[in-house]
C-alpha positions in Angstrom: -158.7 -9.4 -106.8 -162.5 -10.0 -106.6 -162.4 -8.8 -103.0 -160.7 -5.6 -104.1 -163.3 -4.9 -106.8 -166.2 -5.5 -104.4 -164.5 -3.2 -101.8 -164.0 -0.5 -104.5 -167.7 -0.7 -105.6 -168.8 -0.5 -102.0 -166.6 2.6 -101.5 -168.3 4.4 -104.4 -171.8 3.3 -103.4 -171.5 4.3 -99.8 -168.9 7.1 -99.5 -169.3 9.0 -102.7 -172.9 10.3 -102.9 -172.1 12.7 -105.7 -170.9 9.8 -107.9 -174.2 7.9 -107.5 -176.0 7.4 -110.8 -179.5 8.5 -111.6 -182.2 6.4 -110.1 -184.2 4.1 -112.3 -187.8 3.1 -111.6 -188.4 -0.2 -109.9 -190.0 -1.7 -113.0 -186.8 -1.2 -115.0 -184.6 -2.9 -112.4 -185.0 -6.3 -114.1 -183.1 -4.9 -117.1 -180.1 -4.1 -114.9 -179.2 -7.4 -113.3 -175.6 -7.6 -112.3 -175.2 -3.8 -112.1 -174.9 -1.5 -109.1 -177.7 0.9 -109.5 -180.0 3.2 -107.7 -183.7 2.0 -107.8 -186.5 4.2 -106.7 -190.2 3.7 -106.0 -192.9 4.0 -103.5 -193.0 1.2 -100.9 -196.4 -0.3 -100.9 -195.9 -2.5 -97.8 -193.1 -3.8 -95.5 -193.6 -7.4 -94.7 -191.8 -9.8 -92.5 -191.1 -13.3 -93.6 -189.8 -16.5 -92.0 -186.8 -16.0 -89.7 -187.3 -12.3 -89.4 -186.4 -11.4 -93.1 -188.1 -8.1 -94.1 -189.3 -7.3 -97.6 -190.0 -3.9 -99.1 -192.8 -4.5 -101.5 -193.4 -2.0 -104.3 -196.6 -3.5 -105.7 -199.9 -4.6 -104.2 -199.2 -8.2 -105.1 -195.6 -9.0 -104.3 -195.7 -12.2 -106.4 -196.2 -10.3 -109.7 -194.0 -7.3 -108.7 -190.7 -7.2 -110.8 -188.6 -5.8 -107.9 -188.2 -6.1 -104.1 -185.7 -5.0 -101.4 -184.6 -7.7 -98.9 -183.3 -6.9 -95.4 -181.9 -9.8 -93.4 -182.4 -9.9 -89.6 -178.6 -9.5 -88.9 -178.6 -6.3 -91.0 -181.6 -4.6 -89.3 -179.3 -3.0 -86.6 -177.3 -1.4 -89.4 -180.3 -0.3 -91.5 -182.8 0.8 -88.8 -186.6 0.4 -88.5 -187.6 -0.5 -92.1 -191.2 -0.7 -91.0 -191.2 3.1 -91.2 -190.7 3.0 -95.0 -194.3 1.8 -95.8 -195.9 4.4 -98.1 -192.7 6.4 -98.6 -190.7 7.1 -101.8 -187.3 5.4 -101.4 -184.1 5.3 -103.3 -182.1 2.2 -102.7 -178.5 1.9 -103.9 -176.8 -1.5 -104.4 -176.2 -4.5 -106.6 -179.3 -5.6 -108.5 -179.6 -9.4 -108.4 -181.9 -11.9 -109.9 -183.8 -14.1 -107.4 -186.9 -16.2 -108.2 -187.2 -14.4 -111.6 -187.4 -11.0 -110.0 -184.9 -8.2 -109.4 -183.8 -7.5 -105.9 -181.4 -5.4 -103.9 -180.2 -6.6 -100.5 -180.2 -3.7 -98.1 -177.4 -4.1 -95.6 -176.7 -0.6 -94.4 -178.7 2.7 -94.0 -176.2 4.4 -96.3 -177.8 2.5 -99.2 -180.9 4.6 -98.7 -181.4 8.2 -99.9 -184.3 10.5 -100.4 -187.0 11.0 -97.8 -186.2 7.6 -96.3 -182.5 8.3 -95.7 -182.8 8.8 -91.9 -184.5 5.7 -90.4 -184.9 5.5 -86.6 -183.1 2.6 -85.0 -185.0 -0.5 -84.0 -186.2 -0.5 -80.5 -183.7 -2.3 -78.3 -186.3 -4.9 -77.2 -187.6 -5.5 -80.7 -187.5 -9.3 -81.3 -187.1 -10.1 -85.0 -188.0 -13.8 -84.5 -191.3 -13.0 -82.9 -192.5 -10.8 -85.8 -192.6 -7.4 -84.1 -193.7 -8.4 -80.7 -191.6 -6.6 -78.1 -189.9 -9.2 -76.0 -186.5 -9.7 -74.5 -187.2 -13.4 -74.4 -188.8 -15.8 -71.9 -187.2 -16.7 -68.6 -187.2 -20.4 -67.9 -185.7 -22.1 -64.9 -182.7 -24.3 -65.5 -183.5 -28.0 -66.1 -183.2 -30.2 -63.1 -180.3 -32.5 -63.6 -180.6 -36.1 -63.0 -178.5 -37.2 -60.1 -176.5 -40.3 -60.6 -177.3 -42.9 -58.0 -174.3 -43.9 -56.0 -173.5 -47.5 -55.7 -174.2 -48.7 -52.3 -171.3 -50.3 -50.6 -171.8 -53.9 -49.6 -171.1 -54.8 -46.0 -167.4 -55.3 -45.4 -166.3 -58.9 -45.5 -164.9 -60.2 -42.3 -161.6 -61.9 -42.8 -160.2 -64.1 -40.1 -156.9 -63.0 -38.8 -154.8 -66.1 -38.1 -151.8 -64.2 -36.8 -153.4 -63.5 -33.4 -152.4 -66.9 -31.9 -149.6 -67.6 -29.4 -146.2 -68.1 -30.6 -144.3 -70.9 -28.9 
């Protein structure tokens, strides 16, 4: 039942743009925890945290800002190049959640964006999220040399005397 409700909400958020509610300012988002809303504001900066997580900051000091948008590395291919949003007015649609005493929306798909930020370019194919924007397909390293197991040396064969070679009388 819970899966059905969440699917229904996602349907309305993504596929029915005419049903979308009026956007609220990012400072009001804290009053709408647990609701699916449209939050608007000008992105002050786009920062990359540990593990490639991107944050859209709407204030100069992110620690005192009441709202943020989070983009996880696995979602970047569905969202696009969020670095292009710095300095732009954005409208983000999604579930407003409380994290670390601040409101946030997790951006998982480009269809959650509207306004002047609706059409983000895709990330460059060689963009390495883990290396914080450095363009690298990775490092080539040679395969590790395997340790060869030493073979046991065979001892010299033991001579056995054959007693059957005598004469039979």
